[in-house]
C-alpha positions as CSV (number, residue, x, y, z in Angstrom):
1,M,126.9,224.2,-18.2
2,S,124.7,225.3,-15.3
3,K,121.0,225.8,-15.5
4,A,119.6,229.3,-15.4
5,H,116.5,228.1,-13.6
6,I,114.9,224.8,-12.6
7,V,111.4,224.9,-13.9
8,E,108.8,222.3,-12.7
9,N,105.1,221.8,-12.2
10,L,103.9,224.1,-15.0
11,M,100.1,224.3,-15.1
12,I,97.7,226.6,-16.9
13,T,94.2,227.2,-15.7
14,D,91.5,229.3,-17.4
15,D,92.9,232.4,-15.5
16,E,96.4,231.6,-14.3
17,L,99.9,230.5,-15.2
18,I,101.1,228.5,-12.2
19,L,104.6,227.0,-12.0
20,K,107.4,226.2,-9.6
21,V,110.7,227.9,-10.4
22,D,113.9,227.3,-8.3
23,G,111.7,225.7,-5.6
24,K,109.3,228.7,-5.4
25,D,105.6,228.5,-6.3
26,L,104.6,231.3,-8.7
27,S,101.2,232.3,-10.0
28,L,100.5,235.0,-12.6
29,A,97.3,236.1,-14.3
30,L,97.3,234.4,-17.7
31,A,96.4,237.6,-19.5
32,T,99.3,239.3,-17.9
33,A,101.7,236.5,-18.6
34,S,100.7,236.2,-22.3
35,P,97.6,237.4,-24.2
36,K,98.5,234.7,-26.7
37,L,98.3,232.0,-24.1
38,A,95.1,233.5,-22.7
39,A,93.5,233.2,-26.2
40,A,94.9,229.7,-26.9
41,S,93.0,226.4,-26.8
42,E,93.7,223.8,-24.2
43,L,95.7,221.8,-26.7
44,E,97.8,224.8,-27.6
45,R,98.4,225.6,-23.9
46,S,99.4,222.1,-23.0
47,T,101.9,221.7,-25.8
48,Y,105.1,223.4,-24.5
49,K,108.8,222.8,-24.1
50,I,110.9,224.1,-21.3
51,S,114.4,225.0,-22.5
52,P,117.0,222.5,-21.3
53,A,119.0,225.3,-19.7
54,G,115.9,226.7,-17.9
55,Y,115.9,230.1,-19.7
56,G,112.3,229.9,-21.0
57,I,109.2,228.1,-22.1
58,H,108.1,227.7,-25.7
59,W,104.6,226.9,-27.0
60,P,105.2,225.8,-30.6
61,L,101.5,225.6,-31.7
62,I,101.1,229.4,-31.1
63,D,104.8,230.4,-31.5
64,E,105.0,231.9,-28.0
65,D,108.1,232.2,-25.9
66,L,108.2,233.4,-22.3
67,S,111.5,233.9,-20.5
68,I,111.7,232.7,-16.9
69,D,113.4,235.9,-15.8
70,G,110.5,237.9,-17.4
71,L,107.9,235.7,-15.6
72,L,109.8,236.2,-12.3
73,L,109.8,239.9,-12.7
74,A,106.1,240.0,-13.7
75,T,105.2,238.1,-10.5
76,E,107.2,240.5,-8.4
77,I,105.5,243.5,-10.0
78,A,102.1,242.0,-9.7
79,A,102.7,241.3,-6.0
80,Q,103.5,245.0,-5.2
81,P,100.7,247.0,-3.6
């Protein structure tokens, strides 16, 4: 089974979700990516699992799931003038 995406280097700052997907660096405003993540504690934000097939990221402590395809689309939309 092939992977949908290769996700690496996920980091969350106070304002941004930053990750590398398929070799590309992405950055998205945290409130845009997920209001739940924006309101979460540092422990809640740092406890996540990337799906083995690369489809998404799950934060079990806040029951939040983000699809990689959705994050890619959101970064493209945010980059438009």
